[in-house]
N, C-alpha and C positions, 0 to 999 in steps of 0.2 A: 504494499499499499504506500503510495506516495503522499508526500506533505507538500501543500502548495507553498510557492515562493515566500512570501513575507512571514509565514509562520514557521519556517525552517530555522532550527538552532544552528550556530556556527561552530564548527570543531576544526582544531589544527592538527595535522598529521605531520611528525618530524621524523626524517630518515634520510640518510645519504644514498639510499638505494632507489633508483628511478623505478625499479620493479615494484618494491613494496609500496611506494607512494602511489603508483598507478593501480594496484590491486585494491589498496584500502580506499582510494577515491571512488573505484567504482562499485565497491560493497556499500559504501555509505552515502553517494550522491543523491539517491531518490529521497532520502529522509532528511538529509543535513547539508548545509553549505559547508563544502570541504576547502580549507586553506592547507597550504602545504609549505615546508620549509626543509632544506637539505642539512641543516646543522643548527646546533643550539643558538649560535649567535643570531641567525636569521630569524629563527623561531621567536627569540627574545623581542626582536624589533616588531614582529607581527603581534605579540601578546600586548605590547606596550601601546601600540597604535590602535589596535581593534578592541574596543570594549564589549563586544558581542561574543567574543569567544567564550565558549561554555565548557569545553573538554579538551585536554590535550593528549594525543597519544604520541609517545616519544621513544625512539630507539635508545638503547644504552650506549652503543659504541658508535661514535660519529667524530668527524675531524672538527677542528676549530674550537667548539665546546661540545662536549658529550653530554649524554642524558643526565648523568648525575649532577654536572655543573649546572645545567639548565634547571633541573629540579631544585638544587640549592638556592639558585638566584630567585625562582620563584618564591619559595618558601621564606626567603629573608627579605622580600619586597616590603616596602612601608606602604603600599597600596593594597589595601584589604582584597579589594577585587581580584588581584593578581595572586597574592599569598594563599587565597582560599580555592584557587582554581583546582579542580580534579585533574590529576596527572597520572595517566595510566602508562607504565613502562612496558615497552615491547621488547621482549628478551629472546636471545637466541642460544643455541647449544654451547656456543663458546662463552657465555656470560657465567660466572661462577657462582656457587652459593653464597660465598662471602660478599661478593659484589651485590647480590640481589638483597641480601639481609641490610646491607649498609644503605642502599637505596631506599629500602622500606623504612629504615629508621630515620632517614632525613625526612620522610613524609610522602612517599609514593602512595597514591590512592589505591592502586591495584596494579596487577600484571597481567599480560596476555603474551603467550609464547607464539614463536614463528615455527611452522606456517600457521596462521589463523584462518578460521573459517568466516563466512559472513554473519551467521547466527551469533557466533561468539563476540564478534567486533561490534555488531548492531546492539547486542543486549547491553554491553558495556557502556555504549555511546547513549543509548536511551536513558539507562538508569542513573547516569552521572549528569546528564544535561536537563533532566526533568527539574521543573521549577518547584516540585514538592519534595526535593532531597531533603532529608531530615538535617536539622540544623546540627545535630549532634555529630553528623559525619563530617561537618566543616569545622569542627571544634579541634584544634590541636591540644592534645592533653597537656603538653609541656606549657602551653601558656596559662593553663589553670595552676599548674604546680609552681612554676619558676616566677619568682618575683625580683624586683630590683634589690641590690644590697640595703639600700635605706628601707625598703619596704620589709625586708627580712628582720632587720633589727627592730621595726616597730612591731611586727607580729610577735617576736621574741619577747620583747618587754612586756606586751600584753599577756602572753603565755606565762611568764614568770609572776606577774601580779596575781593572776588568776590561780596559779598554783599554790602561792602562799595562802590564798583565801580558801580554795577547796581541795588542796592537796592532790589535785590533778597533775600526774607526772608527765615530763617530756624530757626529751634527750636532743642534743646537737651533734651531728656527724659531719666530720669534714672528710672530703674524698680528694686526693691529689694524683695527678699523672706524674709519677716521680721521674719518668725517663723523657720529660718533654723536649729537652735539648737535644737529645739523640734523635727523636722524632722529626724535629724541625730540620735537622742536618740531612734527613733523607727525603723529605717531602717538601713542596711548596706551602705557602701560607693559605692558599685556598683549600688544599686538602687537610691542612690541620683544622681549618674551620669546619670541614666535614666531619672530622672526628669528634670534634667538640659537639656539634649538633646531634651526632648519633649518640653521644653519651647522654646528653640532656634528654632525648626522646627515651632512652633506655631506662634511665633513672626515674623519670616521669611515670613510666608504665609499672614500676614496682611500688611506689608509694601509694598511701591509701588516701582517701578524701579527707582533706583538713590539713594534711602535711604539707609544708611548703619547702622550697629549695631556692637557692641563688647561685650565681656564679661569683667567686671572689677571686679576681686575678685571672691570669691567662689559663691556668691549668688546674684550678682548683675550685671545688663545689662545697657548699654548706646546706645541710638539710635539717630541719626541724621536725621531729617525730613526737606525736604525742603517744608516749610509751614510756614504761618504767625500763630500767637497765637491762633486765633479762630479755624482755620483748625487744629492745633496741638491738640487742646481740643477735637475736634471730633474724631481725629485719637486715641488719648489715651483713650477716652471712648470706642471706638470700640475694642481697644486692650485689655482693662480691661474685656469687656464683652466676647470676644473670649477665653482668658486665663482662664475665670471662668469655661468654658465648658470643659477644660482639666481637666479630674478627674483620680486620682490615687488610687489603692486599696491595702490595706494590710490585708491579711488573711480574705479576705471578707468584710473588713470594709473601708470606704472611709478615705483617708489620707488627713488630712486638711492641706492646704497651704494658707498662707496669702501673698498677693502681695500688694505693695504700690508703688505709681507713683508720680515722681515729674519732672516738666518741666520748661524750660526757653526759651523764645524766643529771637532772636537776632535783632528784628527789633527796639528796643529801645536803642541800644547801641551806643556809639560814637568810634571815632577812637583810643582813648586810651584803650578800651576794648579788651582783648586777648580771644582766644577760651577757654583757662583755666578758664578764669573768668566766662564765660557762662556756663561751666561744674559744677563750684562751686556753681552757683546760681540754677542749676537743682538739686544740692545736698541739698541745703538749703530748696528748695521746698520739696524734698523727705521726710526730717526731719519733716516738718509741717504736710505732709501726714500720718506719723506715729502716729500723735496725734489725727487723726480722728477715731472715735470709730464707727460710723454708715455709711451705704452706700458705696459708692465706695471710696476708700482711695486714692484720687488724689488731688494734689496741685500743683498750677502753679504760677511762678515768673513772675509779670507782670510789675514791675517798681523797680529801686534801692531801697533796704532795706526792700522790702515787698513781702511776699509769700502769695498768696491769696488762702485758702483752698476751694476746690470745693465740699462741702458737703451740697447742697442746698436742703432745703424741698420743694418738689413739691405739692404745696397746691391744684393744679388742678387734681392730680392723682386720678383716680377710685380706690378706697381702698377696695371696697366691696369684691371683689374675694379674696384679701389678707387676709382680716378680717376673711373671711369663713375659710380660711386655718388655721389661728391661733386658731379660735373656735373648729376646728376639730382635732388640734394637729399636722397637717401636716406643721410644721414650715418650712421645707427645700423647700417648693413650694411657699412660699412667694417671690415675685419679688424683687431682691436686690435694683432695682432702687426706690422702694417704701418704704424700710425699714425706712428710716428717717421720711417720711410723716406719716407713720403707727404709730410709736413710739410717734411722736408729738401729734397725735390725741388721742392715748390711754393715754397719760400723761394727757391731758385736761380732760378726763373722770375720771381718777384716783383722780385728784385735786377736781372734782365735788363731788365725792364719799365721800372724806375726808371731804369736807366742809358741805355737805348736808345729809348725811347718818349716822350720828352719832347716 
């Protein structure tokens, strides 16, 4: 069924392949006005100049400006019309799972694989161009969770005042990319921004409603959790495991990122303590976490003057699967939670060899 001229929604298809462009246009043109661009730079000009664009289909691999860079530029736009646009990434067999995850974390609305069929393409175009799209689909979760540094301090002061009255407990968590200089030496500033945006998205997905976060400095985040010290530890553990799964690639090689975590709970403070003091204690715990060499690098401040490192060896862990991975040379498959226990067990064996096998 065709839709007549003036009632057609306008769609942009971005791909450096003339064949893909022609195929997509043929599939969509009965129901939509189809604009095309051969790279991200050309697409950005179309998006900026045409306020009627409702949906964007973009290839991931393109010259001049690739799909990830285009998506980042769209999501970082100060123009809400542009930043809220549905962007559906067109993926091929050469696109890695890590690359797809990174694009999704930046804010891709959906994915469609090559080769695509007419019904698949049309269904995505229809659902995302509808004027009745749910507002929730347009909301970026990170925009609800992340606030400005000054806003974070205001929320913190209010939380502390309420805690002193109602005994409602909360904690402050600091997260730092400890090897940021190493990362900056390997990639350009635009790619560094992509990593930061991806981390913001992933952190936002883990936090509960009411929790807030902010970015403090180039490579550091602060989070306010409405939880006691025990539940904060569980949340930080979950954050740590979740952020480990966020993988970035550079020229086919995994880009190593090191994250450290420090937290401080407010349930042990008196009326003389300020919110700034609590943040400073989280920073002290972060410094202790930087000294942890094995396992999850997490430290929690639990009482004045003491930050407790959370690098406990799990003596009850089943290490046989991990030991098999070590023997096979598949070191990357070793469960990070078992590293400390595995190293401890292997050290005992090495000590035995030194003593008895001379």
